[in-house]
N, C-alpha and C positions, 0 to 999 in steps of 0.2 A: 505493499499499500504506500502511494506517495504522499507525504504530508507537507504542506507549506509551513513556513516557520511559525506563524500565528496558530494554525491548526494544531501543530505539535505542542506549542506552548500551552494553550487551553485545555488540550487533551491531557497533558501531564499534570498541570495545576488541579484540574477537576478529580483526576484520579487519585493524586496524593491526599487531597483532602476528604473526599469520601471514603477511602480506604480506611482512615483512622479515626475520623469524626464519626459519632454514632448515628448515622443517617441513611446507612446502606448504599454502597456504590452500585450494586446490582439493580436494586429498585430504582435508583436514579437513571440507569442505563435504560431500563424498560420504559420508563416514562419519556425519556429523551427520544427514544426512537418512535414513540407514538406521537409526540407533539411536534418534533422537529423534522421528522423524516431522517433522523441520524442513523447512518450506517456504522455499525460497530467496526473498529479496525480489525485487521486480521489477527490471527492467533499469535503470530510472531510479534507484532506490536504490544499485544497484551502481555506477553511473556516479558518483554523488555521493560514495560511499565511495572510489572510485578517485581522484577529485579531491582528496580529503583526505589520502590516502597520497602523492599527487603533491606537493602543498604540504609534506609532512613532509619529503621529499627536498630539496626546494628550500631549506627552512628550514635543514636540517643542513649542506647543502653550498653555501649561499649564496656563501661566499667563493671557493670554487673555480669556481663557476658564473660570478661576476662576473669573475674573473680570465680565464676561457675567453672569455667575450663581448668583454672589452675587448682581449684578444690577437688575436682575430679581426679586429677593426676596426683594430689596428695591424699586422696581416698577420704576426704572429709565427709561426715555423715550428712551435713546440711547440703551440700552440693549434690549428694547421690539422691537424697530425698528430693531435691528440685527436679532432677531429671526424671524420678519416677512419677512426680505430679505432672510434669509436662507430657510425658508418655500417656498416662491415664486420661488427661483430659484430651489427648490427641485422638484416641480410639474411636469415641462415637462419631465424630465427624468423619473419620477416615473410612469407616466400615460403611457409613451410609453414602459417602461419596463415590466410593469405589463400586458398590453394588447397585445404588439407585440414582446417582446424579443426573444421568441423561433423562431418565423417566420423571424424575422430580422437576427438573427445569422445564420439560415439555408440559407437565401437567399444571404447574404452578405459575407458568410464565404468562399469566393472565392479568390484565390490567385491574380487574376486581380483587384478585388475590393480592397483588402488589399494594393496592390502595388499603386493603385490610391489614395487610402486613405492617405499613407504615404506622397505621393506628396500633397495633400490638406493640410495635417498637416504642411508640410515644407513652403508652401504658407504663411499659417496662421501667422507662426512663423517669417517668413522674412518679412511679412507685418508691423510687429511692428516697424521696422526700419523707416517706413514712418510716423510714428505718429507725427504730429507736436507739438512743445512746447505749452502747454496751462496751465492755472491755474488748480490745482488740484482739482478734484471733490469728492463729497462723493457718496456713493452707495445710489441709490433710488430705487423705486419698479421697475420702467422700466429698469434700469440696471440690477437689480437682475434677472429680467424675461429674458433678453438677455443672461446674463451668464447662466441661466437654459436652454434656448434653445441650447446654445453652448454645454453645458453638454450632452444634449440629443444626440447630433450628436456622442458623444464618445461611443455609443452603437454599432457603426459600427467598427469592428476590422480594426486598423490603425489610426483612429482619436483619437488623445490624449486628455484624460479629462483635465489634467492640462494645456496643451497647448492651447486647444480651450477655457477654461473658463478664463484663465490669459489673453489671447489675447484679448477676448471680453471686459474684464474690462479695460485694457490699452487703447483700442480704445474709451472707454467712458470717458477717463480721469481720471480713479482711480489711484492714486500712485502706484509704483510697489509693495512696501512692503505691502500696504493695499490689492492689488489685489491678492497677493500670500496668504496672510492670509485668506482672504474670499474664495478663491479656495479651501484651504486645510482644512478649518474648514467645508466647505461644503462637502468635502470629508468624514468626520465623519459621516454625515447623510447617505450618499450613502453606505459606507462600512458597517455601523451598521445595516442599513436596509436590506441589502442583506444577512449579517451576521446571522440576526435573523431568516430569512427565512430558512436558511440552518443549522442552529446550532444544530438540532437534530443528523446530521451527526458526530459530533465531538466524541460521545460515541463509534464510530467505530474504533477510533484510539488507537492502543497499543502503550505505551510510549516507545520511543527508542532514542538512541544518534542523529539518523538522523533526527528525528522530532524537538528534542531540538535545534539542529544547524540549522535548517530551519527557525525555529521561532525566533532565535537570530540573524540569518544572515538577515532575513527580517526586524527585528527591527532596528539593527544598520545600515544597509545600507539605510533604509528609512529615518531615522533621517539625515543621511549624505546627500541623494538626496535632502530633503527638504531644508536643509541649503544651500546646493550648489546652487540650483536653485533660492533661494532668494538673494543669493550674486550675481548671473549672472543677475538677474533682475535689481538690484539697480546699477550694473556696466553697464547696457544697453547692455548687451550681450545675452540676451534671444534668439535672432536669431541664435545664433552660433550652435543650434541643427538642423536648416534648411538643412545645406549641407548634414549632415549625413543621415537625412530624405530622401532627394532628392535621394542620392546615393542608399539607401536601396529601395526606391520605385521603382527606374528605374531598379535596380538590380533584384527585384522580378518580375516585368513585364518581363523583358528579360529572366530570367532563367526559369519561369514557362510557358511563352508563352501566346499569346492571346487565344489560344484554351482551356487553362485550365479551 
């Protein structure tokens, strides 16, 4: 796919923002296709953009990742437990994704489902306002599994991966900063896994200014989105995305109608 410089920049920025802010990048893609006649980029471009967002997570959490790797080499219990939790949290989405992803995307790639899913995400985010003050808890196998199940829901367009996983962690008493860190490090596993499956398509891409700007746009906006979301979580403003999603969900249902 040939991208102009401005198309690449817009595509990259939108990808970076919606990948990490709790608004569902896949849901926005479906709506954009319907409203704007937007044609999704080829698989190769999508892989490139996912690599950019992967790098964004690595850059933001480089200290935590370095500590994790060093801890594993030193056989530290905390690092080993962290890896176990990440594996447990990855299993539900991996199983559902491998076995049913194509079917789910075909069945649920409906404007009505996307609109309803935006509303579900809005409710999840808004519900975090009701979490009572409680002593902070560490992540356990049970919490990791719950986060993994929340992540599996995000296969449906309109359900935000970051929104659902962070909300699940917050409801389990995990502190805001730790909830965000676990969710985004978990994203490395998800993005890297899907990227490996489609990496062969990267050879199809001719280097161009549009592609370079798409990559840089996704990288920079991804870093910005992660840092912004962490700040909002610490300021107890995670729910501020809920009104936007409620309006978007309601608007999607009204615009495309119940018969779509």
